[in-house]
C-alpha positions in Angstrom: 116.2 124.1 159.1 117.4 126.5 156.4 121.0 127.5 156.3 120.9 131.4 156.3 124.1 131.5 154.2 122.7 129.6 151.3 122.1 131.5 148.0 118.5 132.5 147.7 118.3 131.0 144.2 118.6 127.5 145.7 115.4 128.0 147.5 113.8 129.6 144.5 114.6 126.5 142.4 113.3 124.2 145.1 110.1 126.2 145.5 109.2 126.2 141.9 109.4 122.4 141.3 106.4 120.9 139.7 105.8 118.4 142.5 105.9 118.6 146.3 109.4 118.0 147.7 110.1 115.8 150.7 113.5 117.4 151.0 116.1 119.3 149.1 119.7 119.4 150.3 123.2 120.4 149.0 125.7 117.7 147.9 129.0 117.8 146.1 132.0 119.9 147.0 130.0 122.2 149.4 128.9 119.1 151.4 132.4 117.6 151.2 134.0 120.7 152.6 136.2 121.8 149.7 134.2 124.1 147.4 136.2 126.4 145.1 134.9 129.8 144.2 133.7 128.5 140.9 132.2 125.2 142.2 128.6 124.6 141.1 125.9 123.9 143.6 124.6 120.4 143.6 121.0 120.4 144.8 119.6 116.9 145.5 115.9 116.2 146.3 113.1 113.8 146.4 109.6 114.7 145.1 106.2 113.0 145.3 104.4 112.1 142.1 100.6 112.1 142.6 98.9 108.7 142.6 97.0 109.6 139.4 100.2 110.0 137.5 101.8 106.9 138.9 98.8 104.8 138.0 98.5 106.3 134.5 99.9 104.6 131.4 101.7 107.7 130.5 105.4 108.1 131.3 106.1 109.7 134.7 108.8 112.1 135.8 110.4 109.8 138.3 113.7 111.8 137.9 113.9 115.6 137.3 117.2 116.9 136.1 117.8 120.6 135.8 120.9 122.6 135.2 121.4 126.3 134.9 124.4 128.7 134.7 123.7 132.3 135.6 127.3 133.3 136.5 127.5 135.8 133.6 124.6 137.6 135.3 126.1 137.5 138.7 124.3 134.3 139.7 125.6 130.8 140.2 125.9 127.5 138.4 123.4 125.0 139.7 122.6 121.3 139.1 119.3 119.8 140.4 118.5 116.1 140.5 115.3 115.0 142.2 113.9 111.4 142.3 110.3 110.5 143.0 109.9 108.9 146.4 109.2 105.5 144.9 112.6 105.5 143.1 114.4 107.2 146.0 113.2 104.6 148.5 114.3 101.7 146.2 117.8 103.3 145.9 117.9 103.5 149.7 117.4 99.7 149.8 120.5 99.2 147.6 124.1 99.6 148.6 123.9 103.3 147.5 125.8 105.5 149.8 125.2 108.5 147.6 121.5 108.8 148.4 122.2 108.4 152.1 124.6 111.3 151.9 121.9 113.4 150.3 119.4 112.4 152.9 121.7 113.2 155.8 123.3 116.3 154.3 123.3 119.0 157.0 123.1 121.7 154.3 119.3 121.8 154.0 117.4 123.9 151.5 113.9 122.3 152.2 112.8 119.8 154.8 109.5 118.2 155.9 108.3 115.8 158.6 108.7 113.0 156.1 112.4 114.0 155.6 113.0 113.6 159.3 111.2 110.2 159.3 113.3 109.1 156.4 116.5 110.0 158.3 115.4 107.8 161.1 114.4 104.9 158.9 117.7 105.2 157.1 119.6 103.7 160.1 118.0 100.4 159.2 119.1 100.3 155.6 122.8 100.6 156.1 124.6 97.3 155.4 128.2 96.1 155.3 127.9 96.0 151.5 127.7 99.8 151.4 131.5 99.6 151.6 131.4 98.2 148.0 129.8 101.5 146.8 132.7 103.5 148.2 135.3 101.0 146.9 133.9 101.3 143.4 133.6 105.1 143.6 137.3 105.3 144.8 138.4 103.2 141.9 136.7 105.6 139.5 138.3 108.6 141.1 141.8 107.0 141.0 141.4 106.5 137.2 140.3 110.1 136.8 143.3 111.3 138.8 145.7 109.4 136.6 144.0 110.6 133.4 145.9 113.6 132.0 147.4 116.3 134.2 147.0 115.4 137.9 144.2 117.5 139.4 143.3 118.0 143.1 139.6 117.4 142.8 139.6 113.7 141.9 142.3 113.2 144.5 140.2 114.8 147.2 137.2 112.8 146.1 139.3 109.6 146.3 140.1 110.3 149.9 136.7 111.5 150.8 134.9 108.4 149.6 137.3 106.0 151.3 137.1 107.9 154.6 133.3 108.1 154.4 133.2 104.3 153.8 135.5 103.7 156.8 133.5 105.9 159.1 130.2 104.2 157.9 131.6 100.7 158.6 132.9 101.6 162.0 129.9 103.6 163.2 126.9 103.0 161.0 126.7 106.8 160.5 127.0 108.8 157.3 129.6 111.6 157.3 130.7 113.2 154.0 132.7 116.2 155.2 136.4 115.4 154.5 137.8 117.7 157.2 135.6 116.2 159.9 136.5 112.7 158.6 140.2 113.5 158.8 139.9 114.4 162.5 139.5 110.7 162.9 142.0 109.4 160.3 144.7 112.1 160.8 146.1 112.1 157.3 148.5 115.1 157.5 148.6 116.0 153.8 144.8 116.4 153.4 144.6 119.8 155.0 147.0 121.2 152.4 145.0 119.6 149.6 141.7 120.9 150.9 143.2 124.5 151.2 144.6 124.3 147.7 141.2 123.3 146.3 139.3 126.0 148.2 141.8 128.7 147.1 141.9 127.5 143.5 139.2 126.4 141.0 137.4 123.2 140.0 140.2 122.2 137.7 143.1 123.1 140.0 146.2 121.0 139.1 148.9 119.6 141.2 152.6 120.5 140.6 155.3 118.1 141.6 152.8 115.6 143.0 154.2 112.3 144.3 151.8 109.9 142.5 153.5 106.8 143.9 152.8 108.1 147.4 149.1 108.6 146.8 148.9 105.3 145.1 150.3 103.6 148.2 147.8 105.5 150.3 145.0 104.6 148.0 145.7 100.9 148.3 146.3 101.1 152.0 142.9 102.7 152.6 141.2 100.3 150.3 142.6 97.4 152.3 141.5 99.1 155.5 137.9 99.6 154.2 137.8 95.9 153.0 138.9 94.8 156.5 136.3 97.1 158.2 133.6 95.7 155.9 134.5 92.1 156.8 134.4 92.7 160.6 131.7 95.4 160.9 128.6 94.6 163.0 126.4 96.0 160.2 123.9 93.5 158.7 124.0 92.1 155.2 120.6 93.3 154.3 118.3 96.2 155.3 116.1 95.3 158.3 112.6 94.2 157.9 111.5 97.1 160.1 113.1 99.6 157.8 111.6 98.0 154.6 108.1 98.0 156.2 108.5 101.6 157.4 109.5 102.7 153.9 106.6 100.9 152.4 104.2 102.6 154.9 105.7 106.0 154.3 105.5 105.6 150.5 101.8 104.8 150.7 101.1 107.7 153.0 102.9 110.2 150.8 101.3 108.9 147.6 97.8 109.1 149.0 98.5 112.3 151.0 
């Protein structure tokens, strides 16, 4: 279902892609619940290369990457990344939480029956080792936060990925919105950080920030996520049923 509040240019970009799209959704700060007025729109999608191109010896466009900035003309800044279904399905079978967030994003620009099927199949590809994706992502954000003048964006990303990982290990469900995640975790300082980011811009800095406090919270949440990973009921590998279902769907889409 289309979100009526989405900028029309998002749909225009998805509609003029060279290959049929299985889905197109919004990721990034808009999905995470803390977009600034000058945040770009991260459009993520999966397309279907025709069988003739896949079987050809010529290079295929298994990833389409398109950026545009029309803000000087009253438009918006947009970043589109679309993977061919073959590549996207392989990413689903790895410990890649990012593609699962794209797939389950509630901010939908384009959907199809195959998109809904993929969401159902995705339940069977979640493993305990998806926690490692979020642990690695958090480590990167902590380094960014400590590089130069402290900014609110990497700090919010740090908390977002750790709380997403915790929720995934506990429930098996993907949730990327930080405010909703914090309803479960109840970290009292997050609401203020979110409000600061929304009211400011993408490079909003933090004055008088207690870095030692956030470092303690970072390590505490990392240890929590490691414990949840070790005791979760999630399997170590995607289920055979999910792998078989992805294979069948890929063939159906390729020959469709």
